[in-house]
C-alpha positions in Angstrom: 0.0 0.0 0.0 1.4 3.4 -1.0 1.7 6.3 1.4 -0.9 8.2 -0.5 -3.4 5.4 0.0 -2.7 5.4 3.7 -3.4 9.1 3.9 -6.6 8.8 1.9 -7.7 5.9 4.2 -7.1 8.1 7.2 -9.0 11.0 5.6 -12.0 8.7 4.9 -12.0 7.5 8.5 -11.8 11.0 9.9 -13.9 13.0 7.4 -17.4 11.8 8.2 -17.6 13.6 11.7 -16.1 16.7 10.2 -18.2 17.0 7.0 -21.1 18.4 9.0 -19.2 21.5 9.9 -16.5 21.9 7.2 -17.9 22.3 3.6 -18.1 24.6 0.7 -21.1 26.8 1.4 -23.7 27.1 -1.3 -26.5 28.8 0.6 -26.8 31.8 3.0 -27.6 29.3 5.8 -24.4 27.3 5.1 -22.4 30.5 5.0 -23.8 31.6 8.3 -22.9 28.2 9.9 -19.3 28.6 8.6 -19.1 32.2 10.0 -20.3 30.9 13.4 -17.6 28.2 13.2 -14.9 30.7 12.3 -16.0 33.0 15.2 -15.6 30.0 17.6 -12.2 29.2 16.1 -11.0 32.8 16.4 -12.1 32.7 20.1 -10.1 29.5 20.7 -7.1 30.1 18.5 -6.6 33.9 18.7 -3.3 35.0 17.1 -1.5 31.7 17.9 -0.3 30.5 14.6 1.1 27.3 16.2 -2.3 26.4 17.7 -3.5 22.9 16.5 -6.6 24.5 15.0 -4.9 27.4 13.3 -4.9 25.8 9.9 -8.5 24.8 10.3 -9.3 28.4 11.0 -7.5 29.4 7.8 -9.3 26.9 5.7 -12.7 28.0 7.1 -11.7 31.6 6.3 -10.9 30.7 2.7 -14.3 29.0 2.3 -16.0 32.0 3.6 -14.0 34.4 1.4 -14.9 32.2 -1.6 -18.6 32.4 -0.8 -18.4 36.2 -0.2 -16.6 36.8 -3.5 -19.3 35.0 -5.4 -22.4 36.1 -3.5 -21.8 39.3 -1.6 -21.7 42.5 -3.7 -18.7 44.7 -3.0 -19.3 48.1 -1.4 -18.5 51.0 -3.6 -17.4 54.4 -2.4 -19.8 57.2 -3.4 
């Protein structure tokens, strides 16, 4: 068995419990759920880049940014 298969097997085993809260948002409700998750992560992680959840916080932030860029109009200066 290759190293990649081992990693994929581990991902499969661990993904099911996480898939409920980490996903690409397609609706306003899903977006709101991710924002709430990010708020909780910010409270837990703060500015500690070495915190075990720091990379998760970054991933959730990227998912939120992606949704916002596609669904939230930019504010324009008048």
